[in-house]
Each structure stands twice: as C-alpha cells, then as structure tokens.
N, C-alpha and C positions, 0 to 999 in steps of 0.2 A: 438853585440851578435846575434847569429842565430835567425831569425824571428820566426821560429817554437817554439824554446825553450822559447823565450821571451813571446810568446802568452800563454804558459802554466804557466810561472812565474806570468804573470799578472792575470791569472785565480786564482792563489793561494794567491794573495794579496787582501784579502777580505776587503770590505767596512764595517766599524763599524756603525751600525744604532743606537744602544743604548747600555747600559751596558749589556753584555752577549748576544748581538744580532748582527749578521753579515750577509752580503750578498755577494754572489759570482756569477760571470757570468757562463753561459754554452756555449758549442761550439758544433755545428753540425758536426759530423765526418762521416756521411753517415750511421751510425748504427741507428736502430729504437729507441734507447734510449740513455740517457746520459751515457758516459763511467764511469764505476764504480770506477776506479782509481781516476778520477777527484773528485767524491763526497767524497771518503775516504780522499784524500789529503786535500780538502777544510775543511772537518770536523776536521781533525787534526790541521790545521791552527787555526780554531776557538777555539778549546780547548787550544792550546798552548798560545793563546793571553790572557788567563785568569789565567795563572800560571807563577810565577816568581821563578827563581833559581832552577828549577827542570826540568828534561828532561823526555819525555815519554819513558816507557819501554814496554808497550803493548797497543794494542787496539783491541776491539772486536766489529764488526759491523754487523748489519742485513740490507739487502736490502729489503724494504717493498713494494715499487711500482716502476715501471719504471720511470726514470726521463725524463722530457720534455726538449729536447735540445734547444728549442726556448725560454725558460723562465729562469730567474735567480733563484737561490736557496737561501733561508734564513736559517741560522744556529743559533739555539737557544741553549745556553750552560747553563747547570745546574751545579753549583759548589757543587758537592755531598759531598766532604770531603777534608779538609786540615789538615793532621796530622803532626807529627814531621818529618817523613821520606817520606811519600807518600801523594799524592793528587789524587783525582778521579774526572773526569768530564764526564757528560752525554751530548751528542750532538744529537739534532734532526735536520735533514735536511728536510726542508719544501718547497713544491711547490704547488701552487693553494690551500693553506689551509690544505694540507694533508702531513703527514710525508712520505718521500720516503726512508729514512735511519735513523736508530737509532744506536748510537755508544757509548760505554764506553771506555774511555782512562785512563790509570793509569800513574802517574808521580812519580819520585823518586829523592831525593837528591843524588848527586854523593858520592859514598862510595866504599871502597875496600873490597875484600872478596875472598873466595875460587873460583878458576876458573878451568874449563875444557871445551872442545868443540870437537865436531865430526870433523874429518879431512876432508879437501876438497877432493872430488873425482877427479880422474885423468881427465884432459881435456887439449887439445892443447891450446896454447896461442892464444888470439884473433887476433893478427897481421897476422896469417896465415889463418884466416877464412874469408869467403865472407860475407859482410853485407847483411842482409835480404832485405834491401831497393834496393840493386843492383840486386836482383833476382825477384822482384815483377813483372816487365814487362814480363819477361820470363814465370813466373807462370800464368799470365793473358793470355798470348798467348797460352799456352799449354791447358788451360781450356776453351778457347773461344767457344761460346759466354758467356760473363759474364754480369750480371745485373749491371747497372751503380752504384747503391748504394754499391755493393760489391767491385767494383774497387775503389770507393771513400774511403770506409772504410779501405781497405788495404793500401792506400797511405796516410792516414790521420795522423797517429801518428808519425810524423817525429822528435819530440823533443827528443826521446830516440832512440839511435842506438842499434840494436840487431844483434848479430853474432851467429847463431845457430851452435852447434858443429856438428850436423848431419842434414843438411837442408832437409826439405820435403815440397812439394807443398801443401799448405793447401786447395787448390781448387780441388785437385785430391787425396783424402785421401785413404789409404789402411791400413789394420790392422797392428799394430806395438806394441812393448812393451810400457806399460803405464809409460814411463819415458822419459825425455829429459833434455838437458842442453844447456844454451846459455849465452854468455857474453853480458852485456849491459852497457851503460853509456850515459849521456847527450851529445848532439851533439856539445856542446860548453862549454867553461870554465864558472864556476859559482862563485858568490861571496863567501867569506869565512864565510858563515852564517850557522851554524849547523842545525838550524831550517829549513832552506830551503832545505838542503840536506835530512833531515829526511822526510819532506813532499813529496819531489820528489821520494824518495825511496818508500814511501807508494803508490804514484801514479803509479810507475812502477811495483809494486808487483802484480797488478791486471792483468798483461799481461800473457797469455800462460798457466795459471793454468788449466782452464777447458778444454783447448785444449789437455792437458796431459791426462785428464780423458777420453776424446773421442777417443784417439789414438787406444786402443785395439779393438774398435768397427768399425774402418774405417769410422768414422763420423767426421764432422767439423761444426763449427759455421755457415758457409756460405751456407750450403745445405738448400733449402726451406723445406725439410722434417723434419728439426730439430728445436725445440724451446729450446734455450740455454740461461740461465741467472744465474748470481750469486745470491745465497741465503744468504750466510754469508761469512765473511772475518775476519781472525784474523792475527795479525802481532805482533811479538816480536822483539824489538830492543835490541841486545846484546852488540854491540860495535860501536863506531863512525865510519862512512864511508863517503867518498866523492862520490857523484853520478856522478861527471864529470871524474872519473877514473874508469877503467874497474872493473866490478863486475860479478862474475859467479853465475847464477841462476840455481840450480840443482833441478829438480822437479820430483815427482813420484805420482802415484795414486794407493792407496792400495785397493780401492773398488768403485764399482758403483752398485746401486740397487734402486728399486722403483722410477725410473726416476730421480735419484740423483747421482752425482759423487763427490767423495772426492779427493782433490789434496793437496799435501804438497810441500813446497819449502824451500830451504836453500840458503842463499845468502852469498857468500864469497868474500873477497877482493883479490888483486893480491898476498898478502903475505900469503894467505891460511887461514886467520882468518874468523871464522863464525861471520858475523855481524848482521844477522837477520834470523828469521824463519817465515814461512807463512803457513797458512792452509786456505782452502776455500772449501765449498760445493756449488754445483750448480745444477740447473735444467737441465736435459738432456732428454727432452721428444721428442719422435718421432711422428710426425703427422701421423694420420691414425691408431694409436694404440687405445685401448679402451678409451672412454672419461674419462678424469680425471679433478678434480677441479683445478682451477687456484691457484697458491701459494699465 
C-alpha cells in the first residue's frame, strides 16, 4: 500500500485505553495546528467502536481549540442513547487536559424507505483532468518566494488525490465565484471495510470547504494576513461509497459575514449518486482589522 495512505490509516486505527476511551496519534503537516479532518475521522472511529450493527448517518462537530500536532489525542465516548433504530454517541477529543473538539454522531440500523436525491452537476471525467499534486511545484514557482511551512503544507496531504475541475493557484488568489468542484479518491486500493471508507470520507470532507468561502474575496489560507480555522463541521452519510474510487466533491459558499464563512458540499460517486452532504462554518479573519476576541 502507498506509504502516505498507510500513514493515514494507521492514524485512524486508534488504541483502546479503557472502555469508551481511545487514543490516536497526530501528524505534523506544516500547518500551525492539527488537520481538522484527522480529528473528525478519529472521533468517528472512536464512536463506531462503541456501536454494533448500526452505521453512522450523521455527525456534527465543533472545533474548540487548535490541536497540537506534536501530541497524541485522547477520545472519550459517551454512549448517549441506544434505541430500537438509532444510537447516539458524544465524543470529546482531548489534548493536554482540554477538549479540542466535541462531536455528536448518530447511527441507524439498515432499513429501506422513500428515496430522492439532487442530481450530480455536470463535470468532466477525472481521467481528463490534471492532478493537483502535479501542479504544486509550478504553483510554488509562480508564487516564489514561499515560506517553508507553506510549501510543506501543500505537499503534505498525499493520501488523497484531488483533480480540480478548474485548477487555480492557491498561492496567487484572485476573486472568483464562491463555488468549485473536484474529483478525489485515495491514492491506493483499500480493504473492503465500510467503516474505513466512511472514516476516510470524513477525513477528506474537510479539504477545500473554507477555500470555497474565501474565493469571492481573493483570499487564501496561505496569506499571512488571514487567520482561517474551522469552527464547526457537519456530515451526513446518505449511501455507501468507496473512497478508493473517484468521487466528485461539488462545493459552494452561500454567505460570509462577521469574519465567518459558510460552505456546503455534496459528494457524488461515478454513477451520479449523492453519497454524502457536508456543511462547515469557519473563521475568516483578516489581520489588521479591528481587534476581535478569539473564538
């Protein structure tokens, strides 16, 4: 298996410390904090390990503090409810004695019912698109000089391959419509474990959302003038999907205000089925504006 993907899978394979208590490693990706998708994915793993015979259909998470990439994270699970059809779990991600994320996840037994779904938007197939990884060195050259931590961060997330429909250099932003679409998949074949595919989908769902909300303002994560961080993250699982097969992530941002931006995402498989929906609000604070309290 590809080493980069193997590293992420090992991050998601939590160590059980006690009943309802788990620990997961962190990884320094060059960013000033732990990648939010890592914490969401690990929190979902912790919750899933306390539920039998039911799959998650939604999770709602709040990022409370920046995570320390040099320290492991402890996940404490509260078994809130086990009903006839649904189960609920509350997960606290803890570092240095303080919660950095709080999440509620809901699980449901498999059952049939009425179905409808929004259609997949038009998009060229991924085979004809250039991988973002193949464009990073050109983007870095176009924006030189670039701080070492920025170049490290751009190169760090190689476990998931992204192919943007309309590539844009994130280091040279200019105003654009608050929407984008890209194909993504794991860089190597994965085991046939639906739990692993769900947790990797949760991991990947944190990419590019706030970048979508920044697009109309000609701003980016990487500008020293911007303080950008996820505040909350919601994910709904609609249908099973394999993350080692191409998925289309279509995103838009309906609003930004009060130094916060809202972004929404819809994930489709190659057959055009809507497999997941995502929503995230994040801090988009420009340094030099009037002083504001920290979130």
